[in-house]
DOKEFI-838153 format. One record per atom (N, C-alpha, C, O): residue number from 1; residue in one letter; atom name; z, y negated, x negated. Coordinates in steps of 0.1 Angstrom, whole numbers, plus 5000, padded with zeros to 4 digits. Each point is the difference from the previous one (the first is absolute). Layout:
<recs>
seq|type|atom|z|y|x
NUM|A|CA|Z|Y|X;
...
</recs>
This chain:
<recs>
seq|type|atom|z|y|x
1|M|N|5064|4688|4614;
1|M|CA|5008|5012|5001;
1|M|C|5004|5003|5015;
1|M|O|5004|5012|5003;
2|K|N|4994|4979|5006;
2|K|CA|5004|5002|5014;
2|K|C|4990|5010|5006;
2|K|O|5003|5006|5011;
3|L|N|4985|4995|4984;
3|L|CA|4989|5008|5006;
3|L|C|5003|5015|4998;
3|L|O|4997|5008|5009;
4|I|N|5010|4996|4981;
4|I|CA|5002|5014|4997;
4|I|C|5010|5006|5011;
4|I|O|4997|5010|5005;
5|P|N|5014|4983|4998;
5|P|CA|5009|5006|5010;
5|P|C|4993|5000|5014;
5|P|O|5002|5010|5008;
6|C|N|4990|4981|4995;
6|C|CA|4992|4999|5013;
6|C|C|4990|5012|5000;
6|C|O|4999|5006|5011;
7|A|N|4995|4996|4978;
7|A|CA|4990|5011|5000;
7|A|C|5007|5014|5001;
7|A|O|4995|5009|5007;
8|V|N|5017|4992|4987;
8|V|CA|5007|5013|5001;
8|V|C|5005|5002|5014;
8|V|O|4999|5011|5006;
9|L|N|5006|4978|5000;
9|L|CA|5004|5001|5014;
9|L|C|4989|5004|5010;
9|L|O|5001|5007|5009;
10|A|N|4987|4987|4988;
10|A|CA|4988|5003|5008;
10|A|C|4997|5015|4999;
10|A|O|4996|5006|5010;
11|L|N|5004|5000|4978;
11|L|CA|4997|5014|4998;
11|L|C|5010|5009|5007;
11|L|O|4997|5010|5006;
12|V|N|5016|4986|4993;
12|V|CA|5010|5008|5007;
12|V|C|4998|5000|5015;
12|V|O|5002|5010|5006;
13|C|N|4995|4979|4999;
13|C|CA|4998|4999|5015;
13|C|C|4988|5008|5004;
13|C|O|5000|5007|5010;
14|A|N|4989|4992|4982;
14|A|CA|4988|5008|5003;
14|A|C|5003|5015|4999;
14|A|O|4994|5007|5009;
15|A|N|5014|4997|4982;
15|A|CA|5003|5014|4999;
15|A|C|5008|5005|5012;
15|A|O|4999|5011|5004;
16|G|N|5010|4980|5000;
16|G|CA|5008|5004|5012;
16|G|C|4992|5002|5013;
16|G|O|5003|5008|5008;
17|V|N|4986|4984|4993;
17|V|CA|4992|5001|5012;
17|V|C|4992|5013|4999;
17|V|O|4998|5007|5010;
18|Q|N|4998|4997|4978;
18|Q|CA|4992|5013|4999;
18|Q|C|5009|5012|5002;
18|Q|O|4995|5011|5004;
19|A|N|5018|4987|4993;
19|A|CA|5009|5012|5001;
19|A|C|5004|5003|5014;
19|A|O|5006|5010|5003;
20|A|N|4991|4981|5007;
20|A|CA|5004|5003|5014;
20|A|C|4993|5012|5005;
20|A|O|4989|5003|4995;
21|E|N|5017|5004|5014;
21|E|CA|4994|5012|5006;
21|E|C|4987|4997|5008;
21|E|O|5000|4990|5007;
22|P|N|4990|5018|4992;
22|P|CA|4989|4998|5008;
22|P|C|5003|5003|5015;
22|P|O|5009|5007|5003;
23|P|N|4983|4987|5006;
23|P|CA|5003|5003|5014;
23|P|C|4999|5015|5003;
23|P|O|4992|5007|4994;
24|A|N|5015|4997|5016;
24|A|CA|5000|5014|5003;
24|A|C|4987|5004|5006;
24|A|O|4994|4993|5008;
25|A|N|5001|5019|4988;
25|A|CA|4988|5005|5005;
25|A|C|5002|5005|5014;
25|A|O|5011|5004|5004;
26|P|N|4978|4996|5004;
26|P|CA|5001|5005|5014;
26|P|C|5005|5015|5000;
26|P|O|4996|5007|4990;
27|S|N|5011|4996|5020;
27|S|CA|5005|5014|5000;
27|S|C|4989|5010|5002;
27|S|O|4990|4997|5007;
28|A|N|5011|5014|4986;
28|A|CA|4990|5011|5001;
28|A|C|5002|5007|5013;
28|A|O|4991|5007|5004;
29|T|N|5020|4992|5003;
29|T|CA|5002|5007|5012;
29|T|C|4996|4991|5012;
29|T|O|5002|4988|4999;
30|P|N|4992|5018|5011;
30|P|CA|4996|4992|5012;
30|P|C|5012|4994|5007;
30|P|O|5011|5005|4999;
31|I|N|4986|4984|5007;
31|I|CA|5011|4993|5007;
31|I|C|5003|5007|5013;
31|I|O|4991|5004|5007;
32|K|N|5022|4998|4996;
32|K|CA|5004|5007|5012;
32|K|C|5002|4990|5011;
32|K|O|5008|4991|4998;
33|H|N|4985|5010|5013;
33|H|CA|5001|4991|5011;
33|H|C|5010|5005|5010;
33|H|O|5002|5012|5001;
34|S|N|5004|4979|5006;
34|S|CA|5009|5004|5011;
34|S|C|4992|5006|5012;
34|S|O|4988|4997|5001;
35|L|N|5018|5010|5007;
35|L|CA|4994|5006|5012;
35|L|C|4995|4988|5009;
35|L|O|4989|5001|5006;
36|K|N|5019|4989|4995;
36|K|CA|4996|4988|5008;
36|K|C|4987|4994|4995;
36|K|O|4991|4997|5008;
37|T|N|5007|5001|4979;
37|T|CA|4988|4994|4995;
37|T|C|4988|5010|5002;
37|T|O|4990|4995|5004;
38|C|N|5012|5018|4994;
38|C|CA|4989|5009|5002;
38|C|C|4996|5001|5014;
38|C|O|4988|5001|5003;
39|N|N|5021|4998|5007;
39|N|CA|4997|5000|5014;
39|N|C|4992|4987|5004;
39|N|O|4991|5001|5008;
40|R|N|5013|4988|4986;
40|R|CA|4992|4988|5003;
40|R|C|4986|5001|4995;
40|R|O|4991|4995|5006;
41|Q|N|5008|5010|4982;
41|Q|CA|4986|5002|4994;
41|Q|C|4992|5010|5009;
41|Q|O|4988|4997|5002;
42|A|N|5018|5013|5003;
42|A|CA|4993|5010|5008;
42|A|C|4996|4993|5013;
42|A|O|4989|5003|5005;
43|D|N|5020|4989|5001;
43|D|CA|4997|4992|5012;
43|D|C|4988|4991|4997;
43|D|O|4991|4999|5009;
44|A|N|5008|4994|4980;
44|A|CA|4989|4991|4997;
44|A|C|4987|5008|4999;
44|A|O|4990|4994|5003;
45|K|N|5011|5018|4992;
45|K|CA|4988|5008|4998;
45|K|C|4996|5008|5013;
45|K|O|4990|5007|5001;
46|K|N|5019|4991|5009;
46|K|CA|4998|5007|5014;
46|K|C|4999|5015|4998;
46|K|O|4992|5006|5007;
47|L|N|5017|5000|4985;
47|L|CA|5000|5014|4998;
47|L|C|5009|5007|5011;
47|L|O|5010|4994|5004;
48|T|N|4986|5018|5000;
48|T|CA|5007|5007|5010;
48|T|C|5000|5015|4996;
48|T|O|4992|5005|4992;
49|G|N|5018|5002|5014;
49|G|CA|5001|5014|4998;
49|G|C|5002|5005|4986;
49|G|O|5008|4994|4993;
50|A|N|4985|5017|5004;
50|A|CA|5001|5006|4986;
50|A|C|4996|4990|4989;
50|A|O|5006|5001|4989;
51|A|N|4984|4991|5014;
51|A|CA|4995|4991|4989;
51|A|C|5011|4990|4997;
51|A|O|5003|4996|4989;
52|R|N|5005|4999|5022;
52|R|CA|5011|4991|4998;
52|R|C|5011|5007|4992;
52|R|O|5005|4994|4990;
53|A|N|4999|5018|5014;
53|A|CA|5011|5007|4993;
53|A|C|4996|5002|4986;
53|A|O|5009|4998|4991;
54|T|N|4979|5006|5006;
54|T|CA|4996|5002|4986;
54|T|C|5001|4987|4992;
54|T|O|5004|5000|4988;
55|Y|N|4991|4990|5018;
55|Y|CA|5000|4987|4993;
55|Y|C|5014|4995|4997;
55|Y|O|5003|4996|4989;
56|V|N|5006|5005|5021;
56|V|CA|5014|4995|4998;
56|V|C|5006|5009|4989;
56|V|O|5008|4995|4992;
57|K|N|4990|5018|5008;
57|K|CA|5006|5009|4990;
57|K|C|4995|4996|4986;
57|K|O|5009|5000|4991;
58|N|N|4979|4998|5008;
58|N|CA|4994|4997|4987;
58|N|C|5004|4985|4995;
58|N|O|5001|4998|4988;
59|C|N|5000|4994|5022;
59|C|CA|5004|4986|4997;
59|C|C|5014|4999|4994;
59|C|O|5002|4991|4991;
60|Q|N|5007|5017|5013;
60|Q|CA|5014|4999|4996;
60|Q|C|5001|5005|4985;
60|Q|O|5011|4997|4994;
61|G|N|4980|5008|5000;
61|G|CA|5001|5004|4986;
61|G|C|5000|5015|4998;
61|G|O|5000|5008|5010;
62|P|N|4999|4996|4978;
62|P|CA|5000|5015|4997;
62|P|C|5013|5006|5004;
62|P|O|5011|4995|4999;
63|H|N|4987|5017|5006;
63|H|CA|5012|5008|5004;
63|H|C|5002|5011|4990;
63|H|O|4991|5006|4994;
64|K|N|5022|4997|5003;
64|K|CA|5003|5010|4990;
64|K|C|4998|5014|5007;
64|K|O|5005|5002|5011;
65|T|N|4989|5007|4982;
65|T|CA|4998|5013|5004;
65|T|C|5009|5009|4992;
65|T|O|5002|4999|4988;
66|S|N|5005|5011|5019;
66|S|CA|5009|5008|4993;
66|S|C|4994|5014|4997;
66|S|O|5007|5008|4994;
</recs>
């Protein structure tokens, strides 16, 4: 008779494990980088002038248009 309570306990524990929330999915929105990070990346790519400005602007993430 000791096996029945152990079996019930095992089933309850297994059900608790399955009821846990799944890991969060990656965000659908792009990651917004700081200006400092974007400038470092532009330096590493040796970008200058308009190409650098465009890169940094796009690197920081989407901009809201009104």
